[in-house]
ZARO-479052 format. One line per field, with one value per residue (C-alpha): residue in three letters; x, y, z. Coordinates in steps of 0.05 Angstrom, whole numbers. Example, Ala and Ser with C-alpha at 12.3 -4.5 7.8 and 13.67 -1.06 7.14 Angstrom:
BEGIN
rest	(ALA	SER)
xx	(246	273)
yy	(-90	-21)
zz	(156	143)
END
This chain:
BEGIN
rest	(MET	LYS	ILE	TRP	GLU	LYS	ILE	LYS	PHE	GLY	PHE	ILE	CYS	ILE	LEU	ALA	PHE	ILE	ILE	LEU	SER	LEU	SER	GLY	MET	ARG	VAL	TYR	ALA	ALA	SER	GLY	ILE	LYS	ALA	ILE	LEU	GLU	ASN	ASP	LYS	THR	GLU	LEU	THR	SER	GLY	ASP	GLU	VAL	VAL	VAL	THR	LEU	ARG	PHE	ASP	ASN	TYR	GLU	GLU	ILE	ASN	LYS	GLY	VAL	ASN	ALA	TYR	LYS	ALA	THR	LEU	GLU	TYR	ASP	LYS	SER	ILE	PHE	GLU	GLU	VAL	LEU	GLU	SER	ASP	PHE	LYS	THR	LEU	ASN	ASN	TRP	GLU	GLN	LEU	LYS	PHE	ASN	LYS	ASP	THR	GLY	GLU	PHE	VAL	ALA	ILE	LYS	ARG	VAL	GLY	SER	LYS	THR	PRO	GLU	GLU	ILE	VAL	LYS	ILE	THR	LEU	ARG	VAL	LYS	GLU	ASN	ALA	GLN	ALA	GLY	LYS	GLU	ASP	ILE	LEU	ILE	LYS	ASP	ILE	VAL	THR	SER	GLU	GLY	LYS	GLU	ASP	ILE	MET	VAL	GLY	GLU	SER	LYS	ILE	THR	VAL	ASP	ILE	ILE	GLN	ASP	GLN	SER	ASN	GLN	VAL	PHE	ILE	PRO	GLY	ASP	GLN	ASN	SER	SER	ASN	ASN	VAL	ASP	ASN	GLU	ASN	ASN	SER	LEU	ASN	PRO	ASP	ASN	SER	ILE	VAL	MET	GLU	VAL)
xx	(-712	-728	-780	-729	-681	-734	-750	-676	-667	-728	-702	-634	-667	-709	-649	-607	-663	-668	-592	-591	-648	-617	-548	-577	-548	-582	-584	-572	-595	-549	-573	-547	-587	-545	-557	-541	-540	-547	-547	-576	-518	-443	-425	-459	-452	-480	-555	-558	-599	-579	-628	-599	-638	-628	-648	-644	-614	-587	-642	-621	-652	-713	-778	-833	-805	-772	-823	-783	-715	-674	-614	-572	-559	-490	-470	-428	-474	-424	-434	-507	-568	-600	-641	-713	-764	-799	-736	-751	-797	-815	-821	-854	-904	-853	-888	-894	-822	-795	-730	-690	-652	-606	-581	-593	-633	-694	-742	-798	-845	-878	-943	-932	-860	-809	-782	-749	-698	-729	-718	-741	-729	-705	-671	-660	-599	-584	-516	-508	-493	-418	-402	-328	-307	-285	-308	-363	-390	-462	-467	-523	-498	-522	-575	-617	-678	-722	-773	-804	-756	-681	-650	-614	-552	-540	-474	-468	-467	-442	-436	-386	-403	-360	-376	-350	-349	-402	-366	-427	-422	-347	-321	-259	-212	-167	-94	-28	-51	-93	-41	-14	-83	-88	-73	-28	-75	-19	15	-46	-110	-172	-195	-268	-264	-241	-170	-113	-62	6	33	107)
yy	(4300	4368	4335	4287	4344	4381	4319	4308	4381	4377	4312	4343	4403	4359	4316	4377	4403	4336	4334	4405	4389	4325	4355	4410	4466	4533	4590	4659	4724	4784	4842	4904	4894	4911	4893	4946	4932	4990	4995	5045	5039	5030	5021	4971	4947	4886	4881	4933	4921	4939	4942	4925	4942	4906	4942	4928	4984	4998	4962	4947	4902	4889	4889	4853	4865	4817	4781	4733	4729	4683	4702	4679	4717	4706	4732	4710	4671	4678	4754	4761	4726	4676	4711	4686	4696	4747	4791	4803	4857	4858	4925	4954	4897	4841	4786	4714	4715	4648	4641	4579	4595	4535	4553	4628	4625	4669	4678	4727	4743	4804	4794	4857	4854	4905	4949	5006	5010	4998	4971	4899	4876	4898	4850	4863	4832	4835	4835	4781	4801	4802	4797	4806	4874	4878	4889	4843	4832	4821	4792	4779	4730	4679	4729	4705	4740	4728	4758	4689	4658	4657	4667	4733	4730	4790	4805	4798	4858	4867	4918	4921	4943	4957	4918	4960	4950	4986	5039	5060	5003	5004	5023	5068	5056	5116	5100	5134	5188	5217	5211	5281	5309	5272	5305	5267	5257	5234	5302	5347	5359	5399	5452	5465	5527	5482	5510	5463	5463	5433	5392	5401)
zz	(-1845	-1814	-1770	-1742	-1729	-1690	-1650	-1636	-1614	-1568	-1538	-1524	-1490	-1446	-1428	-1410	-1365	-1329	-1319	-1291	-1244	-1219	-1209	-1165	-1207	-1202	-1251	-1223	-1255	-1260	-1219	-1184	-1120	-1059	-986	-934	-859	-811	-735	-686	-636	-643	-569	-524	-452	-416	-425	-481	-545	-615	-673	-741	-805	-871	-934	-1008	-1050	-1120	-1157	-1229	-1282	-1238	-1278	-1241	-1172	-1123	-1082	-1038	-1004	-961	-918	-859	-795	-763	-694	-634	-588	-531	-533	-555	-527	-574	-628	-636	-690	-645	-650	-724	-750	-824	-860	-923	-932	-928	-889	-866	-840	-815	-776	-760	-696	-705	-774	-773	-838	-848	-906	-923	-981	-1010	-1049	-1090	-1114	-1091	-1147	-1109	-1052	-984	-914	-909	-837	-768	-720	-646	-612	-537	-504	-451	-379	-366	-440	-455	-483	-555	-627	-652	-722	-740	-810	-860	-913	-965	-989	-1047	-1075	-1136	-1184	-1191	-1241	-1232	-1164	-1154	-1111	-1066	-1033	-957	-910	-839	-783	-726	-655	-594	-531	-473	-398	-358	-316	-275	-225	-215	-145	-145	-87	-71	-84	-79	-126	-70	-15	-27	-10	57	124	171	230	274	273	263	301	286	335	348	305	246	246	240	296	283	341	357)
END
């Protein structure tokens, strides 16, 4: 009877595994890994570039080291030029990065797992010419990493930058504020010795 019970238990386990696989359910491991996004500039004008750096921090319950991750980059395409795979730079031996410009998803691997906090990728974004002024968010979301077994969900991270109008090319036209400094040429004339003579 014990043999039949073992067979029955094994059959139930196999059946449960098949059901989980077919239903698309995923098991996520508990972890304290935190994603932090940092930027090298906070104020940008038309044509400026900003480099954002994503790093993993606060490693907890990581034994073998995480060796892969997937994430999604989200930004306003009406403000920033389209980001390409060449705008990514992997760091600290993360490699083979692939980026889907249509969905914003990118993935990378690390042959020797990461066990300590470190920067993992830099991304360069460029402000479009004549971009409207305002505050803009750059977001990294849907972050998933793994030690090779269960997926580890990591919270999203974002930074906010100010898009400002470029003041260097603006032409200032004198207005009424300068009228008090003007000399009425109709009633005044300048002598050759640069002295002002009032006409009466």
